[in-house]
C-alpha positions as CSV (number, residue, x, y, z in Angstrom):
1,X,27.0,-13.0,132.0
2,X,23.3,-13.5,131.3
3,X,21.3,-16.5,132.4
4,X,18.5,-17.5,130.0
5,X,16.3,-20.5,129.1
6,X,16.1,-22.1,125.7
7,X,12.6,-20.8,125.4
8,X,14.0,-17.2,125.5
9,X,16.4,-17.6,122.6
10,X,13.8,-15.9,120.3
11,X,13.7,-12.8,122.5
12,X,17.5,-12.6,122.5
13,X,17.8,-13.0,118.8
14,X,15.1,-10.4,118.2
15,X,16.9,-7.8,120.3
16,X,20.1,-8.5,118.4
17,X,18.3,-8.4,115.0
18,X,17.0,-4.9,115.7
19,X,20.6,-3.6,115.7
20,X,21.9,-5.8,112.9
21,X,22.8,-4.3,109.6
22,X,24.7,-5.2,106.4
23,X,28.5,-5.9,106.9
24,X,28.0,-6.9,110.5
25,X,29.7,-10.0,111.8
26,X,28.7,-12.3,114.7
27,X,31.3,-14.7,116.1
28,X,29.8,-17.6,118.1
29,X,31.8,-19.5,120.7
30,X,30.9,-22.4,122.9
31,X,31.0,-26.1,123.3
32,X,29.2,-28.6,121.1
33,X,25.5,-28.4,121.8
34,X,25.7,-25.1,123.8
35,X,23.1,-23.3,121.6
36,X,25.1,-21.7,118.7
37,X,23.0,-23.1,115.8
38,X,19.8,-22.7,117.8
39,X,20.6,-19.0,118.1
40,X,21.4,-18.7,114.3
41,X,18.1,-20.5,113.4
42,X,16.2,-18.0,115.6
43,X,18.1,-15.0,114.2
44,X,17.5,-16.0,110.6
45,X,13.9,-16.6,111.3
46,X,13.6,-13.2,113.0
47,X,15.1,-11.5,109.9
48,X,12.8,-13.5,107.6
49,X,9.7,-12.5,109.7
50,X,10.8,-8.9,109.7
51,X,11.0,-9.0,105.9
52,X,7.8,-11.0,105.5
53,X,9.6,-14.0,104.0
54,X,8.6,-17.6,104.7
55,X,10.8,-19.3,107.3
56,X,13.3,-21.7,105.9
57,X,15.1,-24.6,107.4
58,X,18.2,-23.5,109.2
59,X,20.7,-26.3,110.1
60,X,24.3,-26.4,111.2
61,X,26.7,-26.2,108.2
62,X,29.2,-28.4,110.0
63,X,29.8,-30.6,106.9
64,X,29.2,-28.1,104.2
65,X,30.9,-25.3,106.1
66,X,28.5,-22.7,104.8
67,X,24.8,-22.1,104.4
68,X,23.5,-18.9,102.7
69,X,20.1,-17.3,103.3
70,X,18.7,-14.7,100.9
71,X,16.5,-12.2,102.7
72,X,15.3,-9.6,100.3
73,X,18.4,-7.4,99.5
74,X,20.3,-9.0,102.4
75,X,22.4,-12.2,102.5
76,X,23.2,-14.1,105.7
77,X,26.3,-16.2,105.4
78,X,26.4,-18.9,108.2
79,X,29.8,-20.6,108.5
80,X,30.8,-23.4,110.8
81,X,34.5,-23.7,111.1
82,X,34.6,-26.6,113.5
83,X,36.4,-29.0,111.1
84,X,39.0,-26.4,110.0
85,X,42.4,-26.6,111.7
86,X,44.5,-23.9,109.9
87,X,43.8,-20.3,109.0
88,X,45.0,-21.1,105.4
89,X,41.9,-23.2,104.9
90,X,39.8,-20.0,105.3
91,X,41.1,-18.6,102.0
92,X,39.2,-21.2,100.0
93,X,35.9,-20.2,101.7
94,X,36.2,-16.5,100.8
95,X,35.0,-15.3,104.1
96,X,34.7,-11.4,104.2
97,X,35.3,-11.1,100.5
98,X,31.6,-10.3,99.7
99,X,30.4,-8.2,102.5
100,X,28.6,-5.1,101.2
101,X,25.1,-6.6,101.7
102,X,26.1,-9.6,103.9
103,X,25.7,-10.4,107.5
104,X,28.3,-13.0,108.4
105,X,27.8,-15.4,111.3
106,X,30.6,-17.7,112.2
107,X,30.5,-20.7,114.6
108,X,34.0,-21.7,115.9
109,X,35.8,-18.6,114.8
110,X,38.9,-19.3,116.8
111,X,41.2,-19.7,113.7
112,X,40.3,-16.3,112.2
113,X,43.1,-13.8,112.6
114,X,41.5,-10.9,110.7
115,X,40.0,-8.2,112.9
116,X,36.5,-7.3,111.9
117,X,35.4,-3.8,113.0
118,X,31.7,-4.2,113.5
119,X,31.4,-7.6,115.2
120,X,29.5,-9.1,118.1
121,X,31.1,-12.0,120.0
122,X,28.7,-14.3,121.8
123,X,29.9,-17.1,124.0
124,X,27.4,-19.8,125.0
125,X,27.8,-21.8,128.2
126,X,26.2,-25.0,129.3
127,X,24.5,-25.1,132.7
128,X,23.9,-28.1,134.9
129,X,20.1,-27.7,134.4
130,X,19.4,-28.8,130.9
131,X,17.0,-26.0,130.0
132,X,19.2,-23.3,131.4
133,X,22.2,-21.6,129.6
134,X,24.4,-18.6,130.1
135,X,25.8,-16.3,127.5
136,X,28.4,-13.6,127.4
137,X,28.3,-10.8,124.8
138,X,31.2,-8.5,123.8
139,X,30.9,-6.0,121.0
140,X,33.4,-4.1,118.8
141,X,32.9,-1.1,116.6
142,X,29.2,-0.2,116.5
143,X,28.4,-3.1,118.8
144,X,30.7,-1.8,121.6
145,X,27.9,-0.3,123.6
146,X,25.4,-3.1,122.9
147,X,23.9,-4.5,126.0
148,X,21.5,-7.4,126.4
149,X,20.0,-6.7,129.7
150,X,17.2,-8.7,131.3
151,X,15.1,-10.6,128.8
């Protein structure tokens, strides 16, 4: 488990963005307010900066369930499944149907039963100190050997 401070989230997202490619999927776990959306905002901004695109507003899709970000020939699909209770509800969202040029990021992925080959699972933990957090990363497929060492 890696301890980090909120001010280091850009460094974390940058390291992940360097290995990120089309068809990758990131599952984000953690309690409300643990840093999932903050991470997504930073990651999308890293991708926009890398592609020389103006930063856009990145907010939690809790009520809309999905926000899409077009970054040149890449699309980032940011889902928040917090309000969904059954896996049947996922069918209407069409997650994973369009993935040839898509990076899929999913907050609250617990109800997903489908196994995604190239996925990174990040779990965010609250710390007693407000500015301090911990995260755990586990990779599958091409992400299996990914390590986020000292930041």
